[in-house]
Each structure stands twice: as C-alpha cells, then as structure tokens.
N, C-alpha and C positions, 0 to 999 in steps of 0.2 A: 128322758133317755140319757144313758151314760155318755159322757163326752171325754173318752179316754185319750183323744187326740188334742186335748186342750189342758191348760194349767190354771191353777189358782195360786197367786202369789200374795204373800202376806208380809207386810212390815211387822215388827214384833213389839218394840217399846211403845206403849200407849195406844197400840192397835190391838194386840192380843193380850198383853199384860199391862197392868195399871202403872207400873213403875218404869223409870229409866234404868234398865237392868244393869248397865255398866257401873253407874254410881251407887246404886242400891247394893250391888255386890261388893264394891270396893269398901263401903262402910262396914259391911258384915265381915269381910276378910280381915280388915285391920283390927276389929274387935277380937276376932278368932285368933289372930296372931299375938294378941296381948299388947297392942300398941297403946300408948297413953291417951287419955281423953283429949280431944282436940286435934288429934293427928289427921283425921279425915278432913276437917275444916281447913287445916293448914295446907294440905296437899291439893285440895280442889279450889282453894281460894284464887289462885292465879288463873285457873281454867275458867272459873266463873267470871272473873274480871275481863278476860279476853272475849268471852261470849257476849258480855254486856256491851263491849266496845264494838261489836259487830264482826269479830273475827270469823272467817269462813269455817263452816262445820267440819270440813276435812282437817283443818289445822287443829281444831279442838279435839278431834278424834285422835290425831297423832300425839298431842300433848297428854291425853289420858293414858295411852299405852306406854309412854315413857315412864310412867309411875311404876311399871312392873319390871323394869330392867333388873336382871339378876334373879328374878323369881322362878321357881321350879314350875314347869308346865304340869307335872303330875300333881304337885301340891295345889295348884290353882284348880285343876279339874276336880279334885276331891273336895275342895272348899266350895266349888260350884254346886256339887251335889248336896252338900250340907245347907248352903244358902237356899237352894230350891226347896228342900224339905221344910226349912224354917219359914220361908216366905209364902209357899203355897197354902199354908194353914191360915194365912192372913188375907185370903181372897186375892191371890195374885192375878188370876185370869179375868179378862173381861168377857162375861158370858155371851154377849151378843155376837162378837166376832168369833169366839170359839165355836158357837153354834153354826156360824157361816162356814167355818173350816170343816166342821163335821159334815155339813150338808154337801159341800163341794166334793169331799172325799167319797161320800156315799154315792154321789152321782158319777163317780169315775174320773174326776179331775185329778191331775198330777199336782200335789200340794207342795209348795216351796216357801220356806221362810227366808226373808231377805232383811238383813239387819247390820247396822254399824257396830253392834255388840260382838262378843267373841265367845269362844268355845266354853268357857267356864259357866257362862249364863245360858247360852243357846242349846248346848247338848241336852241338859235335863228338860228344858222346855220342849224341844223338838221330840224327845222320846215320849213325853207325856201326851203331846198332841198327835203323835204318829205321822209327822210330816215326812213326805217322801225324800226331799232334799232340803238341806239348810246351808245358807251362805251367810257368812259374817266377815268382819274384818279379821284378817289373818296376821297375828303377831309373828314376827320372825323368831324362830326357836333354834338354838344351836346347842347341841349336846344336852338337850332336855331343859334348857334355860332360856327364858325370854330375853332378848337383847334390848327391848324397849322400842324397837322400830316395828313397822308393819309393812306388809307387802304393798297394800293399797287400801286406804280407808273406803269402806263400802257405804258411801254417802252420796246422796243426790243423784247425778247422772249415772254413777256406777250401778245403781239399783236397776235402772232401765236397761243397762247393758247386760246385767245378769239375766233379766227376763229374755232378752234376745238370744243370748248364748244358750240358755236352757232350752228355749224353743227350737233352736237349730240342732242341738244334740239329741233331744228327745223327739223331734219331729212334731212339735206342738203348734197348733194354730193360734197365734196371738189374738186374732180378731175375735175368736170365741172364748178367749181366756179371761179370767177375772184377776183383779188386783185390788188390794185393800191397804190404805194408808191414812195416817192421821195428821201429817205435817207437810208443810210446803216442800220439804226436802224429799218427800215421796212422789212428787209430781211426775218425775221422769218414769218411775215405775208404773204409775197409774196411766200415763199417756201411752205406754207401750202396749196396752191391751185394749180389747174392744168392750170390756165390761168393767170399768173402774168403779170403785166404791169408796167414797170419802167417809172416814170414821171420825165422828166428833165435829168440832166447830172451828177448825182452823180457817181463818178468813181468806187466805189465798186459795186453798182448796175449795172452800165454799163458793168463791167467785167462779172458779172453773166449772164446778158442778152446775151452777146456775146458767153459765154461758153455753155449756155443751150437753146439758141434760144428764149429767152423771148421777148415779144413785147416791144417796146419803144414808148413813146408818147412825142413829142416835145410840148412845151407850148410857148405862147407869152411872151414878156418881161413884167416884173412887172410894175404896174401903181399905186399901193396903197402907203400909207404913210409908212415912215420908221418904223422899229421895234426897 
C-alpha cells in the first residue's frame, strides 16, 4: 500500500554513489580548470591530516569548502554536470540502494537526499534519481561567487534535524519512514525514523543494527574511480 504520509531519507556518498562526491568532484574540477599535476593532493593534504588526527567531520567539511573561495557558482554547477556525465559512465551508482529508492518512490514515499556534499555534485545526482527534495551543505554565495564559508555543515546530528524538519513541513510520519546510511555520522538520521537501514559494514552502525534489530543492506564491490 502506498505510504504517501511517510518519507524515505537517503545519505548520498557511499550509500547511493560509490565515491565521496565532494573530493571526487574537486579532483575532476581541478583537472578541468587546467591546474598542474599534484594540485589536488596539495590542497587536500591538510584536510586528510586533520581527519587522520580525529578532527570533527563538521570541521573537515568547512575546510573543504574554503577551497572554493572566489569560485563562480555558475561555473561550479556546469562543472558538476560534466563531472556527473563523466563519472556515471564508470558505475557511479550503487545498484542495491538505488533499487531501494526506486521501490520506496513507487510505494509513494516522499524521497529525500541528505548529504554533506553540495549543489555541484548533488543536483545532477538528484535529477537522475528523481528525488523529491535534496539537502546538502550550503556554501555562502555573494554576487554569484562562493565566499569559502558555509551556512552550516550538513553532518551528523544535522541530518537527523533535517528529517524532523521535513517531516514537520510535509506532514510525514517518521515512525513509518525509512532512512539509509553507511557511516556512523548517519546515526542521527537513521535513529530519526522507524525503519532505518544500515548500508555496508560500518562497525558502529552494525552494532546499532544488532542491538536494535535494524535492517542491513549488503552492496556489491565498488567499481568507480578512486577518491
């Protein structure tokens, strides 16, 4: 029976697509812009080091977007379309979760993508998947140019708050809603609904699945380009 009064919320990176879209796109964008070999590694080196030292994911998210200070939003959007066309040919999507999204949409669920990524990556992905709504980290844009700052990183607890706000605005019943995520940072999103699905083998989420009887979804091995 269609459940039009409920939602289906999906994390994006490594849940619906095989890559970490922000970094995969950045590498593509730098090549497209004609930057010298090694520019990508130089720019993300500090971010990787901070992540290895245990820096909070929201801090990593903010550091990433500072790399786009002074960039044209229009140019980034066009590059995002080109990135998607290039990447989708290399098995970008994870078929198991894409099938789940298609099934939930066919059943009448309101489909929502929730990601720490941004419009350059998310817009073409959302269009391809025909998601009803998409939420990502929002870069601050002034006169068509990114400042390097963001409104708020859509990481961790913020994902759970998105589900609650969407439910309030759309009149959705979270207890009969679905959510899909692959990483411990998706825990708040999964815990916000009555039908959480753990994608892959994250140990934190696997522990919650075992303790609370959450469904787990195995996926096929990755086939896309490196991140």
